[in-house]
N, C-alpha and C positions, 0 to 999 in steps of 0.2 A: 941196439945199434952196434955195428962193427966198426973198428977203426979203419977198415979197408973200404968202407962205403964212401962213395963220392958225395960231395955236398948236394948234388942234384938228387941222388937217391934218398938222402936223409930227409929231404923236403917233400918227398912223394907220399901221398895218402892213397893207398890202393883201394880198389873195389872190394867190398865185403859180400861174398856170396852167402846164400841161405845156409844155415847150419845143417850139418849132416852128423848128428850124434850117433854113437855106436853103443851106448850103454844099455839100450833095450829096444824092443820093437815099438814103433810109433805108427799112428795113422798120420802119414806125411803129407801135409797140406801147406807147405812153406816155400816151394821152389818152382811152382808153375809147370811141373812136369805133367805129361799125360798119364792118366791112371790106367791106360790100356796099352797092351804090348804092340810092337810092330807087327805088320801082317805076315802071314806065312810066306807070301811072295817075296817080301823084303829079306826075310831070314834065309830063304832058299838062294836068293841072288848073292847074299854075302857068303854063304857056305861054298858056293861054286868058285869063289875067288880064293878060298883057302887051299892053295896048291903050291907046287914048286915055283910057280910064277911070281910068288911074293919076293923072290930074289931080284925082280926087276922093278924099276921105278914106275909109278903110275903115269898116266898121260898128263903132262903138265898143263895142257890146255883144257882138260876135262871135256873133250869134244862131244862125246856121246851124251853125257849128262846135260850139257848146255843145249844140245839139240832137243833132248827130251823136254826140258823146261820151256824152251822157246816154243815148241809145238803146243804144249799145254796152255800157254798164255797167248797164243797167236802172235808171237813175235819172231824175230830172226835170231839165229845163234849169236850174232855179234851184239845183240842187246842183252846178253846174259853173262854174268860173272858168278863164279862159285868159290867159296872160301871155307876156312875151318871155323864154322859157326858164324852167326850174324855179327857177333862182337868183333871178330877179326875183320869182317867186311866193312863194318862201320869205321874201324880204326884205319883201314886203308883209304877209305873215302875222306876221312878227316885230313889225312896227309896229302891226298891228291887235290882237294878242292878248297879246304878251309884254312890252310895255313897261310894267311895273308895279312895285310895291314889293318883290316877292320875286324872288330869282334864279331863272332858268330853268336846266334841267339837260340835259346830253347826255353821251355817253361821252367818255372821255379820248382815245381814238383813233377819229376819225370824220372826216367831210367838213370840211375846214379852212375852208370859207366860213362855218360857223356862228359861230365866235368872231370872225371878221372883221366879220360883220354886227352882232354884239352890240356890238363896240367902236364901229362906225360909228354905230349908233343909240342908244348909251349905255344898253345893256341889261345888267344884272348877270347873270352866269352862273357856274355851277359845273359841274365834270365829275365823273363817277363812273367807276371803273376797269372796263375789260373784264377778263375772266378771263385766265389765263395762255395759254389757247388762243384768245384774242381774241373770245370770245362775251359776250353780255350776260346777266348774272345779274340778273333783275328785282328780286331782293331787295336789290341794291346801289343801286337807284334811290332817291335821297333823297325822303323824304316832305315834304309841305307846301312844295313848290316853286311857282314862278310859271308853270311850263309845262315840257313835256317834248318833246325832239326826238330821234327815233330814225331813222337811216337803215337801211332794211331792204330788201335786203341792205346791210350796212354798207360804207362806203368809208373807207379803202382795203383793208379786210380781206376782203370778200366773204362773211363769215359772215352767216347769216340766222336771224332769230328766228321761231319758230313762232307762228301766229296765235292759238293758245290762250293763249300768254303775253302777247301784246299785249292780248288780251281782259282778262286779269287786271290789266294796267297801267291800262287804261281804267276798269275796275271800281273799282280802288283810288284813282283820282284823278278823281272826277266833277266837281270844281269848277274844273279848269284844262283848257286845250287841250292835247291830245296830238297832235303833228305827226309823221306817219310819212312819211318821204321814200322813195318807192318807185321811184327812178330806174332801178334794175336789177332790178325784180321779175320781168320777163318772161323771165329766164334761168334759172328753176328755183324761184323762191320762190313762196309763196302770198300773194296780195294780201289785205289786210284791208278792202277795199272792202265786202264783205258786212256788216261790223260797223257801217257808217254808219247803218243803220236802227235799230241798237240803242243807239248812243252819240252824243249830240248834241255832245260835246266832241272828236270825232275829226276830224282834218283830214288827208287823204291827198294827197300831192303826187307827180305823175309827170311824165315828160318824153318827148318824141318824138325826143330826140337819140340815144338808144342803140338800142333794139330796132327803131325805125322809121326809122333811117338818115337823120335830119333834123337833125343837129347844126348844120348851116349855116343852117337856117331859123329856129331859136330859138323853139320852142313848148313851153311848160310848162303844166300843168293842176293845178288844185286841186279836190278832190271833198269835199264836206261838206254838212251841213244848211244850209238857206237862210239862216239867221241868220249863220253863219260866213262864207258866201260874200258876203253883203251887207257884212260888215265888211271883207273884202279889197277889194271894189269901192270902198268909201269911200276907202281908201288909194290905190287905183289912180287914181281920178278926182281925187285931190288931187295927183297926181304926173304922170300921162301918160294922157290919155283914150283914146289910140290905140296901145296897146303892140304890137299885131299888125298888120302891113300886109296888103294884099289878097292878095299872093302866099302869105304864110304861112297865112292863113285857108283859102285854096283847097287848098294842098298838104296841110295837116294833115287836113282833112276827107277827102280822097282816101286818105290813109294809113290812116285808121280803116276805110274801106270795103274796102280791099284786104287782106283777111285772109289770103289765100293767100301773098302775098309775105312778110308779117309772120311767119307760121308757118314758112315754109321757111327764112328767114334766121336766126331764133332757134334753130331745130333744128340748123342747120349750125354755129352758134357754140357751142352746148352740146356737140356732138360733138367739135369741135376743142378745146374746153376739157378734156374728159375725156381725150382722147388726150394732150394736153400734160401734164396732171397725172401720168399714168402714166409718161411719158418723164422728167419731172423727178424723180420718186421713184426711178427706176432710176439716176439720176445723183447720188443722195445728197442731194437737196433735201427739206426739210420744206415742205409746201404746206398753207396754211390752207384747210380745206374751203370751197369757194366756190359760191355760186349766183348769181354775177354774170357779166359778160362780161370778167372779169379775174381774175388769180391773184396772191396774195402768197406769195412763196417765199423760203426761206433755205437756203443751202448749208451743209453740215456743217462746212466749214473755211475756205472762201474768203470774204473780206469782201464784203458787198453793194456797197459803193461801188466797189471794184476791178472787180467783175463789170460794174457799170453802165458804167464808163468804157471797159472793154475791149470790151463789146458795141457801144457807140457808135462806137468806133474801127473796128469791123468792120462798121459799117453797120446796126446794129440798135438802135433806140431803145426803152428801157423807162423806168419812173419810179423814181427813188430819193428817199426822204424822209429827210433828215438831222434826225430828231426822235427823242426818247427812245422806247424800247420797240420801234420798228420800223426803227431805223437800220441793222439788218443784214438787212433784207428788200428784195427787189425787187417792184414791182408791174408785172405784165405783162398788157397788154390782149390779149384773144383775137382774133386775126385770122383770115384764111382758113386752111385746112389747109396750103396751100403756104407761107404766111408763118410758121406755127408750126413747120413742118418746117425752114425756114431758121433760125429762132430756135434750135431744139434742135441743129441741126447746128453752128451757130456757137458755141453754149454748150459743146458737147462739145470743140471745139478749144481752148476757153479752160480748162476745168476738167480736161481730160485723161481 
């Protein structure tokens, strides 16, 4: 700590991203990135922006990109917001809708940025427990809260809530915003975007980092009725009028237009995920049913932390969370089939 830090800063516990070691080459299965590159159409669109026009500010309204996304999802431009990654979009939404007198709620095992943001923005929150199989029982969601956040599929578990249950949550909570974080929805889940026309309190957040191979470009989107979108824009324009640069705007638009690459890549990831699940089960692992681009798995006898360290020693990076309930699980990003075969081969050497 520095003597110049404020008392507020000293009390903050920041989010911890997946490690990015530089000591050697790894099979990197720890940060839920896509194993496939962006499409040529995306790269071409970005290259076209590399010109003397970079001296100019990008469009602060991201008009063309919002129109592209709106058309893709059969919405209107005013139903779309774009920001610098879905983390920023969620942060704006928390400030816009959840900083009130009542505590907001989210699962006890979920994306760890939610409590970090709540502490940063001085938002009271409570958690409700997932079931023993790491699913959301909507009956356990507290009533009369200040807002609800659900990652669907959930992270780091990969479990997915059916849309009819989300419909029930929305129906039971008409006076608060329900934020559904769909960062991993394209890997087998059903989006609740169709519910937007039915519920004015629904806010859907997505990202281009996972299924569209653009983690390095940092593009997140929010989809909601125009009143909620206007609320997020008010926060954005009080913080950073230009969250997306010209390269990101062009690349993101091209990613939505190139449906063929998107469909091919997500299909390959789903196939590799199911192959890996079968291989892990044969090796006496319990695997939480996943509709994301990662798996959460526990061996019947070998501690997860030991497996994590031995895998790393052998050149394979996975994620280990030293927190209650999941401290004996590994979270494994789904890579290419070759990468998953290397992971399984290495794991077999370790567990015997």
